[in-house]
C-alpha positions in Angstrom: 0.0 0.0 0.0 1.3 3.4 -1.0 1.2 5.4 2.1 3.2 5.8 5.3 2.0 2.9 7.4 4.8 3.3 10.0 4.0 7.0 10.2 0.4 6.3 11.1 1.5 3.6 13.6 3.9 6.1 15.3 1.2 8.6 15.5 -1.0 6.1 17.3 1.8 5.1 19.7 2.5 8.8 20.4 -1.2 9.6 21.0 -1.5 6.8 23.6 1.9 7.2 25.2 0.6 9.0 28.3 -2.5 6.8 28.7 -2.8 4.0 31.2 -2.6 1.5 28.3 0.0 2.8 25.7 -0.1 1.0 22.4 3.2 -0.6 21.3 4.5 0.3 17.9 4.2 -3.3 16.7 0.6 -3.5 17.9 -0.2 -0.2 16.3 1.0 -1.4 13.0 -1.2 -4.5 13.3 -4.1 -2.3 14.2 -3.5 -0.1 11.1 -3.6 -3.2 9.0 -6.9 -4.3 10.6 -8.5 -0.9 10.3 -7.8 -1.1 6.5 -9.4 -4.5 6.2 -6.3 -6.8 6.4 -5.8 -9.8 8.6 -2.1 -9.0 9.1 0.6 -6.4 8.6 2.3 -8.6 6.0 -0.9 -8.7 4.0 -1.2 -5.0 4.0 2.4 -4.5 3.0 2.1 -6.9 0.1 -1.2 -5.4 -1.0 -1.4 -3.7 -4.4 -4.0 -1.2 -3.1 -3.7 2.1 -4.7 -2.4 5.5 -3.6 -4.8 8.2 -2.5 -2.1 10.9 -3.0 -3.5 13.6 -5.3 -6.9 11.9 -5.6 -9.9 14.3 -5.6 -12.4 13.9 -2.8 -10.5 10.9 -1.3 -11.8 8.9 1.6 -10.7 6.0 3.9 -13.3 3.7 5.5 -12.2 1.9 8.7 -13.1 -1.8 8.8 -14.6 -1.8 12.3 -15.3 -5.6 12.3 -11.7 -6.5 11.5 -10.4 -3.8 13.9 -12.7 -5.1 16.7 -11.3 -8.7 16.2 -7.7 -7.5 16.2 -8.1 -5.3 19.3 -9.5 -8.4 21.2 -6.7 -10.6 19.9 -3.9 -8.3 20.8 -5.5 -7.4 24.2 -4.2 -3.9 24.1 -6.3 -2.8 27.1 -8.1 -0.2 25.1 -11.6 -0.5 23.5 -11.9 -0.7 19.8 -14.0 2.5 19.9 -11.1 4.3 21.5 -8.6 2.8 19.1 -10.8 3.9 16.2 -10.8 7.5 17.5 -7.0 7.5 17.7 -6.8 5.8 14.3 -9.0 8.4 12.6 -6.8 11.3 14.0 -3.6 9.5 12.9 -4.9 8.8 9.4 -6.1 12.4 9.0 -2.7 13.7 10.1 -0.8 11.4 7.7 -3.1 11.8 4.7 -3.8 15.5 4.4 -7.1 16.2 2.6 -8.4 12.7 3.0 -11.6 12.1 5.0 -11.8 9.1 7.3 -15.1 7.3 8.2 -16.1 4.4 10.4 -18.8 3.0 8.2 -19.9 2.9 4.6 -23.1 4.7 5.6 -21.0 7.6 6.9 -19.1 7.6 3.6 -22.3 7.6 1.6 -23.6 10.6 3.6 -20.3 12.4 2.8 -20.6 11.6 -0.9 -24.2 12.9 -0.9 -23.1 16.2 0.7 -20.3 16.3 -1.9 -22.8 15.8 -4.8 -25.2 18.4 -3.4 -22.6 21.1 -3.1 -20.9 20.2 -6.3 -24.2 20.4 -8.2 -24.9 24.0 -7.3 -21.2 25.0 -8.0 -20.9 23.5 -11.4 -21.2 25.8 -14.5 -24.3 24.4 -16.1 -26.3 24.8 -12.9 -24.9 28.2 -11.9 -25.6 29.5 -15.4 -29.3 28.5 -15.1 -29.4 29.9 -11.6 -28.1 33.2 -12.9 -30.8 33.4 -15.5 -33.6 32.7 -13.0 -35.2 35.6 -11.0 -34.8 33.9 -7.7 -34.5 34.8 -4.0 -32.0 32.1 -3.0 -31.6 28.4 -2.9 -34.6 26.3 -1.7 -33.7 22.6 -2.2 -31.0 20.4 -3.7 -32.4 17.0 -4.6 -29.8 14.7 -6.2 -30.5 11.3 -4.6 -27.9 8.6 -4.9 -30.4 6.0 -5.8 -28.8 2.7 -6.8 -25.3 3.6 -5.6 -24.2 0.5 -3.7 -20.8 1.2 -2.3 -20.3 -2.3 -0.8 -20.7 -4.0 -4.2 -18.0 -2.0 -5.9 -14.8 -4.1 -6.3 -11.5 -2.7 -5.0 -9.7 -3.0 -8.4 -9.1 0.7 -9.0 -11.4 0.8 -12.0 -13.8 3.8 -12.2 -17.5 3.1 -12.0 -19.8 5.8 -13.4 -23.4 6.2 -12.0 -26.0 8.5 -13.5 -27.6 10.9 -11.0 -30.8 12.7 -11.8 -32.6 15.3 -9.7 -33.3 19.0 -9.5 -32.3 22.2 -7.8 -35.3 24.4 -6.5 -35.0 28.1 -6.0 -37.0 30.5 -3.8 -39.3 32.7 -6.0 -38.6 36.4 -6.0 -42.1 37.8 -6.0 -40.9 41.2 -7.0 -39.5 40.1 -10.4 -40.9 38.3 -13.4 -41.3 34.6 -12.9 -39.2 32.6 -15.4 -38.9 29.4 -13.5 -37.7 28.1 -10.1 -36.8 24.5 -10.7 -33.6 23.4 -12.6 -33.7 19.8 -13.8 -30.2 18.3 -13.5 -28.5 15.2 -14.9 -25.0 14.3 -13.7 -22.5 11.5 -13.5 -20.8 10.3 -10.2 -17.5 8.6 -10.8 -16.3 6.2 -8.1 -12.9 4.7 -7.7 -12.3 2.1 -5.1 -8.5 1.7 -5.3 -8.4 -0.7 -2.3 -10.5 -2.4 0.3 -10.8 0.8 2.3 -9.7 3.5 -0.2 -12.2 5.6 -2.1 -12.2 8.6 -4.3 -15.0 10.4 -6.2 -15.5 12.8 -9.1 -18.7 14.4 -10.3 -19.8 16.1 -13.5 -23.0 17.8 -14.3 -24.0 16.8 -17.9 -27.2 18.7 -18.2 -29.0 21.5 -16.4 -32.3 23.1 -17.6 -34.5 25.7 -16.0 -38.2 24.7 -16.4 -40.3 27.9 -16.7 -43.6 25.9 -16.6 -42.9 23.5 -13.7 -45.0 25.3 -11.1 -48.1 25.6 -13.3 -47.8 22.0 -14.5 -47.3 20.4 -11.1 -49.6 22.4 -8.9 -53.4 21.8 -9.2 -55.7 24.8 -8.9 -55.8 25.6 -5.2 -57.8 28.8 -5.1 -60.4 30.7 -7.1 -59.8 34.0 -8.9 -61.8 35.8 -6.1 -59.6 34.2 -3.5 -56.4 35.2 -5.3 -57.6 38.8 -5.6 -58.6 38.9 -2.0 -55.2 37.6 -0.9 -53.3 40.0 -3.2 -55.3 43.2 -2.5 -56.2 42.6 1.2 -59.9 42.4 0.5 -62.6 40.2 1.9 -63.8 37.4 -0.3 -67.1 39.2 -0.8 -65.3 42.4 -1.9 -63.0 40.4 -4.2 -66.0 38.7 -5.9 -67.0 42.1 -7.3 -63.7 42.3 -9.2 -63.8 38.9 -11.0 -65.6 40.2 -14.1 -63.1 43.1 -14.6 -60.6 42.3 -17.4 -57.1 41.5 -16.3 -54.4 42.7 -18.8 -51.0 41.1 -19.2 -47.9 43.2 -19.1 -45.1 41.4 -21.1 -42.0 42.1 -23.1 -41.7 41.3 -26.8 -40.0 37.9 -26.1 -43.0 36.9 -24.0 -41.5 37.4 -20.5 -44.4 38.3 -18.2 -43.7 41.2 -15.9 -47.1 41.3 -14.3 -50.8 42.0 -14.8 -53.1 45.0 -14.3 -56.7 45.9 -13.9 -58.4 49.3 -14.8 -61.2 49.9 -12.3 -61.9 53.5 -13.4 -65.1 52.8 -15.4 -66.2 49.6 -13.7 -69.5 49.0 -12.0 -67.9 48.2 -8.6 -69.5 49.6 -5.4 -68.3 53.1 -4.8 -67.2 52.3 -1.2 -65.0 49.5 -2.4 -63.5 51.7 -5.2 -62.6 54.2 -2.5 -61.0 51.6 -0.4 -58.9 50.2 -3.3 -57.9 53.7 -4.3 -56.4 54.3 -0.8 -54.8 50.9 -0.5 -53.5 50.6 -4.0 -52.7 54.3 -4.7 -55.2 54.5 -7.6 -57.7 52.6 -9.6 -55.2 50.9 -11.9 -54.4 47.8 -9.9 -51.2 46.0 -10.6 -50.8 42.2 -9.9 -47.5 40.3 -9.7 -46.3 37.9 -12.5 -47.0 34.9 -10.3 -50.6 36.0 -9.6 -52.2 33.1 -11.6 -50.1 30.3 -10.1 -52.6 27.9 -8.5 -55.6 29.8 -9.7 -58.4 27.7 -11.1 -61.6 28.7 -13.0 -64.6 30.2 -11.4 -65.1 32.9 -8.9 
Protein backbone atom coordinates (compact mmCIF):
# COMPACT_ATOMS: atom_id res chain seq x y z
CA UNK A 1 0.00 0.00 0.00
CA UNK A 2 1.35 3.38 -1.00
CA UNK A 3 1.21 5.44 2.13
CA UNK A 4 3.24 5.78 5.31
CA UNK A 5 2.03 2.85 7.43
CA UNK A 6 4.83 3.34 9.95
CA UNK A 7 4.00 7.03 10.25
CA UNK A 8 0.39 6.25 11.11
CA UNK A 9 1.49 3.62 13.63
CA UNK A 10 3.95 6.05 15.25
CA UNK A 11 1.16 8.64 15.52
CA UNK A 12 -1.01 6.08 17.32
CA UNK A 13 1.80 5.14 19.69
CA UNK A 14 2.52 8.80 20.44
CA UNK A 15 -1.16 9.60 21.02
CA UNK A 16 -1.50 6.81 23.58
CA UNK A 17 1.92 7.18 25.22
CA UNK A 18 0.56 9.03 28.25
CA UNK A 19 -2.49 6.84 28.72
CA UNK A 20 -2.83 3.96 31.22
CA UNK A 21 -2.59 1.55 28.26
CA UNK A 22 -0.05 2.84 25.71
CA UNK A 23 -0.12 0.95 22.43
CA UNK A 24 3.19 -0.56 21.32
CA UNK A 25 4.49 0.26 17.85
CA UNK A 26 4.19 -3.35 16.68
CA UNK A 27 0.62 -3.53 17.89
CA UNK A 28 -0.16 -0.15 16.33
CA UNK A 29 1.04 -1.44 12.95
CA UNK A 30 -1.18 -4.49 13.28
CA UNK A 31 -4.12 -2.27 14.19
CA UNK A 32 -3.52 -0.07 11.13
CA UNK A 33 -3.63 -3.18 8.95
CA UNK A 34 -6.87 -4.33 10.60
CA UNK A 35 -8.47 -0.90 10.26
CA UNK A 36 -7.82 -1.06 6.53
CA UNK A 37 -9.38 -4.51 6.24
CA UNK A 38 -6.31 -6.76 6.35
CA UNK A 39 -5.75 -9.76 8.59
CA UNK A 40 -2.05 -9.02 9.07
CA UNK A 41 0.59 -6.36 8.57
CA UNK A 42 2.30 -8.56 6.00
CA UNK A 43 -0.90 -8.74 3.95
CA UNK A 44 -1.19 -4.97 4.04
CA UNK A 45 2.43 -4.45 3.00
CA UNK A 46 2.05 -6.92 0.14
CA UNK A 47 -1.18 -5.38 -1.04
CA UNK A 48 -1.43 -3.67 -4.39
CA UNK A 49 -4.01 -1.23 -3.05
CA UNK A 50 -3.71 2.13 -4.70
CA UNK A 51 -2.40 5.49 -3.60
CA UNK A 52 -4.78 8.25 -2.50
CA UNK A 53 -2.15 10.94 -2.96
CA UNK A 54 -3.48 13.56 -5.34
CA UNK A 55 -6.91 11.95 -5.60
CA UNK A 56 -9.85 14.34 -5.62
CA UNK A 57 -12.39 13.89 -2.83
CA UNK A 58 -10.52 10.95 -1.30
CA UNK A 59 -11.80 8.87 1.63
CA UNK A 60 -10.73 6.02 3.90
CA UNK A 61 -13.31 3.74 5.55
CA UNK A 62 -12.18 1.91 8.68
CA UNK A 63 -13.13 -1.78 8.76
CA UNK A 64 -14.58 -1.81 12.28
CA UNK A 65 -15.30 -5.56 12.30
CA UNK A 66 -11.70 -6.51 11.54
CA UNK A 67 -10.41 -3.84 13.92
CA UNK A 68 -12.66 -5.15 16.72
CA UNK A 69 -11.30 -8.66 16.24
CA UNK A 70 -7.67 -7.52 16.21
CA UNK A 71 -8.09 -5.33 19.33
CA UNK A 72 -9.46 -8.35 21.19
CA UNK A 73 -6.71 -10.62 19.86
CA UNK A 74 -3.89 -8.27 20.84
CA UNK A 75 -5.45 -7.44 24.23
CA UNK A 76 -4.17 -3.86 24.06
CA UNK A 77 -6.26 -2.82 27.06
CA UNK A 78 -8.15 -0.19 25.07
CA UNK A 79 -11.61 -0.53 23.52
CA UNK A 80 -11.91 -0.72 19.76
CA UNK A 81 -13.96 2.48 19.86
CA UNK A 82 -11.07 4.34 21.53
CA UNK A 83 -8.60 2.78 19.09
CA UNK A 84 -10.80 3.89 16.19
CA UNK A 85 -10.82 7.49 17.46
CA UNK A 86 -7.01 7.52 17.68
CA UNK A 87 -6.81 5.81 14.28
CA UNK A 88 -8.99 8.44 12.63
CA UNK A 89 -6.80 11.26 13.97
CA UNK A 90 -3.61 9.48 12.89
CA UNK A 91 -4.88 8.81 9.37
CA UNK A 92 -6.09 12.39 8.96
CA UNK A 93 -2.69 13.67 10.10
CA UNK A 94 -0.76 11.44 7.70
CA UNK A 95 -3.13 11.76 4.74
CA UNK A 96 -3.81 15.50 4.39
CA UNK A 97 -7.07 16.24 2.63
CA UNK A 98 -8.37 12.69 3.01
CA UNK A 99 -11.56 12.15 5.01
CA UNK A 100 -11.83 9.13 7.30
CA UNK A 101 -15.05 7.29 8.16
CA UNK A 102 -16.06 4.44 10.43
CA UNK A 103 -18.75 3.00 8.16
CA UNK A 104 -19.94 2.91 4.55
CA UNK A 105 -23.09 4.73 5.65
CA UNK A 106 -20.95 7.62 6.86
CA UNK A 107 -19.07 7.59 3.56
CA UNK A 108 -22.32 7.61 1.58
CA UNK A 109 -23.58 10.59 3.60
CA UNK A 110 -20.34 12.43 2.85
CA UNK A 111 -20.63 11.63 -0.85
CA UNK A 112 -24.23 12.88 -0.85
CA UNK A 113 -23.05 16.16 0.68
CA UNK A 114 -20.29 16.34 -1.94
CA UNK A 115 -22.79 15.76 -4.76
CA UNK A 116 -25.22 18.36 -3.42
CA UNK A 117 -22.58 21.07 -3.07
CA UNK A 118 -20.89 20.20 -6.35
CA UNK A 119 -24.23 20.40 -8.15
CA UNK A 120 -24.86 24.05 -7.27
CA UNK A 121 -21.24 24.99 -7.97
CA UNK A 122 -20.94 23.47 -11.44
CA UNK A 123 -21.17 25.77 -14.45
CA UNK A 124 -24.31 24.37 -16.09
CA UNK A 125 -26.34 24.83 -12.89
CA UNK A 126 -24.87 28.19 -11.88
CA UNK A 127 -25.63 29.46 -15.37
CA UNK A 128 -29.28 28.48 -15.06
CA UNK A 129 -29.45 29.95 -11.57
CA UNK A 130 -28.11 33.24 -12.90
CA UNK A 131 -30.85 33.39 -15.54
CA UNK A 132 -33.61 32.75 -12.98
CA UNK A 133 -35.16 35.60 -11.03
CA UNK A 134 -34.84 33.91 -7.67
CA UNK A 135 -34.46 34.83 -4.02
CA UNK A 136 -32.03 32.11 -2.98
CA UNK A 137 -31.62 28.36 -2.87
CA UNK A 138 -34.59 26.28 -1.69
CA UNK A 139 -33.68 22.62 -2.22
CA UNK A 140 -30.99 20.40 -3.71
CA UNK A 141 -32.42 17.00 -4.63
CA UNK A 142 -29.82 14.73 -6.23
CA UNK A 143 -30.51 11.32 -4.62
CA UNK A 144 -27.85 8.63 -4.93
CA UNK A 145 -30.40 5.95 -5.80
CA UNK A 146 -28.77 2.71 -6.85
CA UNK A 147 -25.28 3.60 -5.60
CA UNK A 148 -24.23 0.46 -3.69
CA UNK A 149 -20.76 1.16 -2.33
CA UNK A 150 -20.28 -2.29 -0.81
CA UNK A 151 -20.71 -3.98 -4.20
CA UNK A 152 -17.96 -1.96 -5.91
CA UNK A 153 -14.79 -4.07 -6.35
CA UNK A 154 -11.50 -2.68 -5.04
CA UNK A 155 -9.71 -3.00 -8.36
CA UNK A 156 -9.07 0.67 -9.01
CA UNK A 157 -11.44 0.80 -11.96
CA UNK A 158 -13.78 3.78 -12.25
CA UNK A 159 -17.51 3.10 -11.97
CA UNK A 160 -19.82 5.76 -13.40
CA UNK A 161 -23.35 6.16 -12.04
CA UNK A 162 -25.97 8.48 -13.52
CA UNK A 163 -27.58 10.85 -11.02
CA UNK A 164 -30.80 12.71 -11.79
CA UNK A 165 -32.62 15.30 -9.73
CA UNK A 166 -33.25 18.99 -9.46
CA UNK A 167 -32.35 22.24 -7.77
CA UNK A 168 -35.26 24.36 -6.53
CA UNK A 169 -35.03 28.11 -5.98
CA UNK A 170 -36.98 30.51 -3.82
CA UNK A 171 -39.30 32.65 -5.95
CA UNK A 172 -38.58 36.38 -5.99
CA UNK A 173 -42.11 37.78 -6.05
CA UNK A 174 -40.92 41.25 -7.02
CA UNK A 175 -39.52 40.13 -10.38
CA UNK A 176 -40.91 38.32 -13.44
CA UNK A 177 -41.31 34.59 -12.91
CA UNK A 178 -39.15 32.64 -15.37
CA UNK A 179 -38.93 29.37 -13.46
CA UNK A 180 -37.70 28.13 -10.11
CA UNK A 181 -36.78 24.48 -10.73
CA UNK A 182 -33.63 23.39 -12.56
CA UNK A 183 -33.68 19.80 -13.81
CA UNK A 184 -30.20 18.30 -13.48
CA UNK A 185 -28.48 15.23 -14.92
CA UNK A 186 -25.00 14.27 -13.73
CA UNK A 187 -22.46 11.46 -13.47
CA UNK A 188 -20.81 10.32 -10.22
CA UNK A 189 -17.48 8.56 -10.83
CA UNK A 190 -16.34 6.23 -8.05
CA UNK A 191 -12.89 4.67 -7.75
CA UNK A 192 -12.30 2.05 -5.07
CA UNK A 193 -8.54 1.71 -5.25
CA UNK A 194 -8.36 -0.72 -2.33
CA UNK A 195 -10.54 -2.39 0.27
CA UNK A 196 -10.83 0.82 2.31
CA UNK A 197 -9.69 3.48 -0.16
CA UNK A 198 -12.17 5.56 -2.13
CA UNK A 199 -12.19 8.62 -4.34
CA UNK A 200 -14.97 10.38 -6.22
CA UNK A 201 -15.48 12.80 -9.07
CA UNK A 202 -18.68 14.41 -10.28
CA UNK A 203 -19.76 16.12 -13.47
CA UNK A 204 -23.04 17.81 -14.34
CA UNK A 205 -23.96 16.80 -17.88
CA UNK A 206 -27.21 18.73 -18.22
CA UNK A 207 -29.05 21.52 -16.42
CA UNK A 208 -32.27 23.12 -17.62
CA UNK A 209 -34.50 25.72 -16.00
CA UNK A 210 -38.16 24.71 -16.36
CA UNK A 211 -40.32 27.86 -16.67
CA UNK A 212 -43.58 25.89 -16.59
CA UNK A 213 -42.90 23.49 -13.72
CA UNK A 214 -45.00 25.27 -11.12
CA UNK A 215 -48.07 25.58 -13.32
CA UNK A 216 -47.76 21.98 -14.53
CA UNK A 217 -47.31 20.43 -11.08
CA UNK A 218 -49.61 22.44 -8.87
CA UNK A 219 -53.36 21.80 -9.22
CA UNK A 220 -55.68 24.78 -8.87
CA UNK A 221 -55.81 25.57 -5.18
CA UNK A 222 -57.84 28.78 -5.10
CA UNK A 223 -60.40 30.70 -7.11
CA UNK A 224 -59.79 34.00 -8.87
CA UNK A 225 -61.76 35.78 -6.14
CA UNK A 226 -59.61 34.17 -3.45
CA UNK A 227 -56.44 35.18 -5.28
CA UNK A 228 -57.64 38.78 -5.61
CA UNK A 229 -58.64 38.85 -1.95
CA UNK A 230 -55.19 37.63 -0.89
CA UNK A 231 -53.29 40.00 -3.16
CA UNK A 232 -55.34 43.15 -2.50
CA UNK A 233 -56.16 42.55 1.17
CA UNK A 234 -59.90 42.40 0.51
CA UNK A 235 -62.64 40.25 1.94
CA UNK A 236 -63.83 37.42 -0.28
CA UNK A 237 -67.14 39.24 -0.82
CA UNK A 238 -65.32 42.40 -1.93
CA UNK A 239 -63.03 40.44 -4.24
CA UNK A 240 -65.98 38.72 -5.89
CA UNK A 241 -67.02 42.14 -7.26
CA UNK A 242 -63.74 42.26 -9.23
CA UNK A 243 -63.80 38.89 -10.98
CA UNK A 244 -65.55 40.23 -14.09
CA UNK A 245 -63.06 43.07 -14.60
CA UNK A 246 -60.64 42.35 -17.44
CA UNK A 247 -57.11 41.51 -16.34
CA UNK A 248 -54.44 42.67 -18.80
CA UNK A 249 -51.02 41.07 -19.21
CA UNK A 250 -47.87 43.17 -19.13
CA UNK A 251 -45.13 41.38 -21.08
CA UNK A 252 -42.02 42.05 -23.12
CA UNK A 253 -41.69 41.28 -26.83
CA UNK A 254 -40.05 37.94 -26.06
CA UNK A 255 -43.03 36.86 -23.96
CA UNK A 256 -41.54 37.41 -20.50
CA UNK A 257 -44.43 38.30 -18.20
CA UNK A 258 -43.71 41.23 -15.90
CA UNK A 259 -47.13 41.29 -14.28
CA UNK A 260 -50.81 42.01 -14.79
CA UNK A 261 -53.06 45.01 -14.31
CA UNK A 262 -56.74 45.92 -13.94
CA UNK A 263 -58.40 49.26 -14.76
CA UNK A 264 -61.23 49.91 -12.30
CA UNK A 265 -61.87 53.50 -13.40
CA UNK A 266 -65.07 52.81 -15.36
CA UNK A 267 -66.16 49.61 -13.65
CA UNK A 268 -69.51 48.96 -11.98
CA UNK A 269 -67.93 48.19 -8.63
CA UNK A 270 -69.46 49.56 -5.43
CA UNK A 271 -68.26 53.11 -4.76
CA UNK A 272 -67.18 52.31 -1.20
CA UNK A 273 -65.01 49.45 -2.45
CA UNK A 274 -63.50 51.67 -5.15
CA UNK A 275 -62.62 54.25 -2.52
CA UNK A 276 -60.99 51.58 -0.37
CA UNK A 277 -58.94 50.24 -3.29
CA UNK A 278 -57.88 53.75 -4.30
CA UNK A 279 -56.45 54.28 -0.83
CA UNK A 280 -54.76 50.89 -0.45
CA UNK A 281 -53.46 50.63 -4.02
CA UNK A 282 -52.72 54.30 -4.67
CA UNK A 283 -55.16 54.53 -7.58
CA UNK A 284 -57.69 52.61 -9.61
CA UNK A 285 -55.15 50.95 -11.87
CA UNK A 286 -54.42 47.83 -9.87
CA UNK A 287 -51.18 45.96 -10.57
CA UNK A 288 -50.77 42.25 -9.93
CA UNK A 289 -47.47 40.31 -9.73
CA UNK A 290 -46.26 37.91 -12.45
CA UNK A 291 -46.96 34.86 -10.28
CA UNK A 292 -50.57 35.95 -9.62
CA UNK A 293 -52.22 33.14 -11.58
CA UNK A 294 -50.12 30.35 -10.05
CA UNK A 295 -52.55 27.90 -8.48
CA UNK A 296 -55.63 29.81 -9.66
CA UNK A 297 -58.43 27.73 -11.13
CA UNK A 298 -61.56 28.66 -12.97
CA UNK A 299 -64.64 30.16 -11.41
CA UNK A 300 -65.12 32.94 -8.91
